[in-house]
C-alpha positions in Angstrom: -68.3 -7.2 -47.8 -70.8 -6.5 -45.0 -71.5 -3.3 -42.9 -70.7 -5.1 -39.9 -67.2 -5.8 -40.7 -66.7 -2.5 -42.7 -67.9 -1.2 -38.9 -65.2 -3.2 -37.6 -62.6 -2.0 -39.8 -63.8 1.3 -38.9 -63.3 0.8 -35.4 -60.1 -0.5 -35.7 -58.8 2.6 -37.5 -60.4 4.8 -35.2 -58.6 2.9 -32.1 -55.0 3.0 -33.7 -55.5 6.8 -34.8 -56.6 7.4 -30.9 -53.6 5.4 -29.6 -51.1 7.0 -32.4 -52.4 10.4 -30.7 -52.0 9.2 -27.6 -48.0 8.2 -27.9 -47.3 11.6 -29.8 -49.1 13.3 -26.5 -46.8 11.3 -24.3 -43.7 12.2 -26.5 -44.5 15.6 -26.5 -45.6 15.8 -22.5 -41.9 13.7 -22.3 -40.2 16.3 -24.0 -41.8 19.3 -22.4 -40.4 17.7 -18.8 -36.9 17.3 -20.4 -36.9 21.1 -21.6 -38.3 22.2 -17.9 -35.6 20.2 -16.2 -32.8 21.2 -18.3 -33.7 24.5 -18.0 -34.0 24.2 -13.9 -30.4 22.1 -14.2 -29.0 25.3 -15.9 -30.3 27.9 -13.8 -29.3 26.1 -11.0 -25.5 25.9 -12.0 -25.4 29.7 -13.2 -26.5 30.6 -9.6 -23.9 28.2 -8.3 -21.2 29.8 -10.4 -22.1 33.5 -9.7 -22.0 32.2 -5.6 -19.0 30.4 -6.2 -17.4 34.3 -7.8 -19.3 36.5 -5.2 -17.5 34.3 -2.6 -14.2 34.7 -4.2 -14.5 38.0 -4.9 -15.4 38.3 -0.9 -12.2 36.3 -0.4 -10.2 38.5 -2.6 -11.3 41.9 -0.8 -10.4 40.2 2.4 -6.9 39.0 1.8 -6.6 42.6 0.1 -7.9 44.5 3.6 -5.7 42.5 5.2 -2.2 43.1 3.5 -3.3 47.0 3.6 -3.6 46.6 7.4 -0.2 44.3 8.0 1.1 47.3 5.8 -0.2 50.3 7.5 0.9 48.8 10.7 4.4 48.0 9.4 5.0 51.7 8.5 3.4 52.9 11.5 6.1 50.5 13.1 8.8 52.3 11.3 8.0 55.6 12.0 7.1 55.4 15.5 11.0 54.5 15.7 12.9 57.5 14.6 10.4 59.4 16.7 11.7 57.5 19.8 14.9 58.2 18.7 14.3 62.2 18.2 12.6 62.5 21.8 15.6 61.7 23.3 16.8 64.8 26.6 19.4 67.1 24.5 21.4 67.1 27.8 24.6 64.9 27.7 24.0 63.6 30.7 20.8 62.3 29.8 21.6 61.2 26.7 23.1 57.7 27.5 20.0 56.9 29.3 17.7 57.9 26.7 19.5 55.8 23.7 19.3 52.7 25.9 15.7 53.4 26.6 15.3 54.0 22.5 17.3 50.7 22.0 15.5 48.3 24.7 11.6 49.6 23.0 13.3 49.0 19.4 13.9 45.1 21.0 10.7 44.9 22.2 8.9 46.0 18.9 10.5 43.8 17.2 10.6 40.9 19.1 6.8 40.9 18.9 5.5 38.3 17.0 2.2 39.7 16.0 4.3 42.9 13.9 5.5 40.2 11.4 9.2 41.4 12.1 12.1 39.0 13.1 14.7 39.3 15.8 17.8 40.5 14.8 21.0 38.5 16.0 24.7 39.8 16.8 27.9 38.2 16.6 29.3 36.2 19.7 29.2 33.2 21.6 25.7 32.2 22.7 24.5 32.1 26.2 20.7 31.8 25.9 17.7 31.7 23.6 15.1 34.6 22.5 11.9 34.0 24.6 10.4 34.9 21.3 11.9 33.7 18.4 12.8 30.9 19.6 16.1 30.5 17.5 19.2 29.2 18.9 21.5 29.8 16.8 23.2 33.0 18.5 21.9 35.0 20.9 19.7 37.8 19.8 19.3 41.8 20.9 16.8 40.4 23.6 18.4 37.8 24.8 18.5 36.9 28.6 21.8 35.4 29.7 23.5 34.5 32.8 24.7 37.2 34.8 28.7 37.9 34.3 29.4 36.5 37.5 27.7 33.4 37.3 28.7 33.0 33.7 32.4 33.2 34.3 31.7 30.6 37.3 30.2 28.1 34.6 33.2 28.7 32.5 35.5 28.3 34.7 34.2 24.8 35.9 33.7 23.7 32.5 37.4 24.4 31.7 38.6 23.0 35.4 36.5 19.5 34.6 38.4 16.4 32.8 36.9 15.5 29.6 35.4 12.2 29.9 36.0 9.0 28.8 34.9 7.9 25.6 34.0 3.7 25.3 35.2 2.3 22.3 32.8 0.4 20.4 32.1 -3.4 20.3 32.5 -5.9 17.5 29.8 -6.8 16.0 29.0 -10.3 17.3 27.6 -12.7 14.4 27.7 -16.5 14.4 27.3 -18.4 10.8 27.9 -21.9 10.3 29.9 -23.1 7.4 27.1 -25.6 6.1 24.7 -23.1 5.3 25.1 -19.8 5.2 22.9 -17.4 7.0 20.9 -14.3 5.1 23.0 -11.9 3.6 24.8 -9.2 5.5 27.7 -6.7 5.1 31.1 -7.9 4.4 32.5 -6.7 7.8 30.0 -9.2 9.9 31.2 -11.9 7.4 34.2 -11.5 8.6 33.8 -11.1 11.9 31.5 -14.5 11.7 34.9 -16.3 10.1 36.5 -15.2 13.5 34.0 -16.8 16.0 33.6 -19.7 13.7 37.4 -20.4 14.1 37.1 -19.7 17.7 34.9 -21.9 17.7 37.0 -24.9 16.4 39.6 -23.7 18.4 37.8 -24.5 21.8 37.2 -27.8 20.3 40.4 -29.0 19.8 41.5 -27.9 22.9 41.0 -25.6 26.0 44.7 -24.0 26.1 44.2 -23.8 22.0 41.3 -21.9 22.6 42.7 -19.8 25.2 45.8 -18.9 23.3 44.0 -18.1 20.0 41.4 -16.0 21.7 44.0 -13.8 23.9 45.8 -13.3 20.9 43.1 -12.6 18.5 41.5 -10.0 21.3 45.0 -8.1 21.0 45.5 -8.0 17.4 42.1 -7.5 15.2 39.5 -6.6 18.4 37.8 -9.9 18.3 35.7 -10.9 21.6 36.0 -14.5 23.1 32.6 -15.5 23.5 32.7 -18.4 26.2 35.1 -19.9 28.9 37.0 -22.1 29.0 35.3 -26.1 28.6 31.9 -24.4 29.1 29.7 -23.5 26.8 26.9 -20.3 27.2 23.6 -22.7 27.2 25.7 -25.2 29.8 27.5 -22.1 32.3 25.7 -23.5 35.6 26.6 -19.6 37.1 24.9 -17.0 34.7 25.4 -14.3 38.0 29.0 -14.5 37.8 29.2 -12.8 34.7 29.8 -9.4 34.1 27.4 -7.1 32.3 29.2 -7.4 28.9 29.1 -11.3 29.0 25.9 -11.6 29.7 25.3 -9.2 26.9 27.4 -11.4 24.8 25.7 -14.6 25.4 21.9 -12.8 24.9 23.7 -11.6 21.5 25.1 -15.4 20.4 22.3 -17.2 21.8 19.8 -14.7 19.8 22.2 -15.1 16.7 21.9 -19.1 16.7 18.2 -18.8 17.5 17.7 -16.7 14.4 19.9 -19.2 12.0 18.3 -21.9 13.3 15.2 -20.4 12.1 16.1 -19.1 9.1 17.4 -22.8 8.6 13.8 -24.4 9.0 12.1 -22.1 7.0 14.8 -22.8 4.1 13.7 -26.8 4.8 10.1 -25.8 5.0 10.2 -24.1 2.0 12.1 -27.2 0.0 9.7 -29.7 1.5 6.7 -27.8 0.1 8.3 -27.3 -3.3 8.9 -31.1 -3.3 5.3 -32.0 -2.4 4.1 -29.9 -5.0 6.1 -31.8 -7.6 5.0 -35.1 -6.1 1.3 -33.8 -6.4 2.3 -32.9 -10.4 3.5 -35.9 -10.9 0.6 -38.0 -9.2 -2.0 -35.8 -10.8 -0.2 -36.7 -14.2 -0.2 -40.4 -13.4 -3.9 -40.4 -12.7 -5.0 -38.4 -15.5 -3.1 -40.8 -17.8 -5.0 -44.0 -16.1 -7.9 -42.2 -16.7 -7.7 -41.2 -19.7 -6.7 -45.0 -20.4 -9.7 -46.6 -18.9 -11.8 -44.2 -20.8 -10.4 -45.3 -24.3 -11.1 -48.8 -23.7 -14.7 -48.8 -22.1 -15.3 -46.2 -25.5 -13.8 -48.6 -27.6 -15.5 -51.7 -26.1 -19.0 -50.0 -26.0 -19.5 -47.5 -28.8 -17.5 -49.3 -31.6 -20.2 -52.0 -32.1 -23.1 -49.0 -32.4 -20.8 -47.2 -34.6 -20.3 -49.5 -36.7 -24.1 -51.0 -37.1 -25.0 -46.8 -37.8 -22.4 -46.9 -40.3 -24.0 -50.0 -42.0 -27.6 -48.5 -42.1 -26.1 -45.7 -43.7 -24.4 -47.7 -46.3 -27.0 -50.1 -47.0 -29.6 -47.1 -47.4 -27.5 -45.2 -50.0 -26.5 -48.3 -51.8 -29.8 -50.1 -52.3 -30.5 -51.1 -55.9 -33.7 -49.5 -57.9 -35.9 -52.6 -57.8 -35.5 -52.3 -53.7 -36.5 -49.2 -53.9 -39.4 -49.6 -56.4 -40.8 -52.5 -53.8 -39.9 -50.0 -51.0 -42.3 -47.4 -52.7 -45.1 -49.8 -54.1 -45.5 -51.2 -50.1 -46.0 -47.3 -48.6 -48.2 -46.5 -51.9 -50.3 -50.0 -50.9 -50.5 -49.1 -47.0 -51.3 -45.7 -48.0 -54.1 -46.8 -49.9 -55.0 -49.0 -47.3 -55.7 -46.2 -44.8 -57.7 -44.1 -47.0 -60.2 -47.4 -47.8 -60.3 -47.6 -43.9 -60.8 -43.6 -43.9 -63.5 -43.6 -46.9 -65.3 -46.4 -45.1 -65.5 -44.9 -41.9 -67.0 -42.0 -43.1 -69.7 -43.6 -45.2 -70.7 -45.2 -41.9 -70.8 -42.2 -40.3 -73.4 -40.2 -42.6 -76.4 -42.2 -42.1 -75.7 -42.0 -38.3 -76.1 -38.0 -38.4 
């Protein structure tokens, strides 16, 4: 081994050692950086935790201070009420006035919402609501009602005034066809719809029969006659002569008919969509079968001869006789020798040229 080769090998080893040292140094730097980041993260988390604990401690102290102040205020209020009562004048002529003033001051103290106390209610009829607590179940001690004369006048008027007449609720108007039921509703509405259908059929039979049936049903079961004699609502030439009740019935009936028509149209559209989907599926099946049949015919006509020829060639090579194989090998050897001879002549001719 020559000196140049040894020198090259030594240089290669030195380069490899330098590369390994560089990698180790880089790994050490990355690990040191990761440790520093982890340390900084832990320090930040610790500071955050300490700040949260400090805030929680301050909030707890503030809450305790607020509760202590509230309790102290309540104690002062409870102590102030007996002092007011003890400071009453001993004379009998001023005793009632002092008691009234003490009760008024007690009510005022209890009505203040800042003190955390609620109003005390007394039994009796309600005359007014308290302006502080806004409770209307019964009048509290500080409720300001009407004067006695005005309250008596109000009571007298309310007793003398007759009771108001309550209007009976009209029966629900539902129109349904016999051919196709509408959206499901309550049983009562279905019964009314049947009554309306019978009324419509009776109007078609004759005006007299329809009028008689409508009157009997109106008197018996509370039904409503929806149209005039020999007229339809949509063909009534004088709607301004109808009463408000008849106009409302007209609007309800026409709206119900419109809703039923729209629901019937939606049902027909859904059926048409289902039929179209079934037709498209059947057409796609027919097209797929036709394409499969055409592709099969083309493959049978075009690919079958090629496959058969390939199979024949493979079988011929596999079942060839040994003599034929030797002839084939001899021909291959002869062709190889001829190629070598041509190559040797070319080499001999090329040598003098050099």
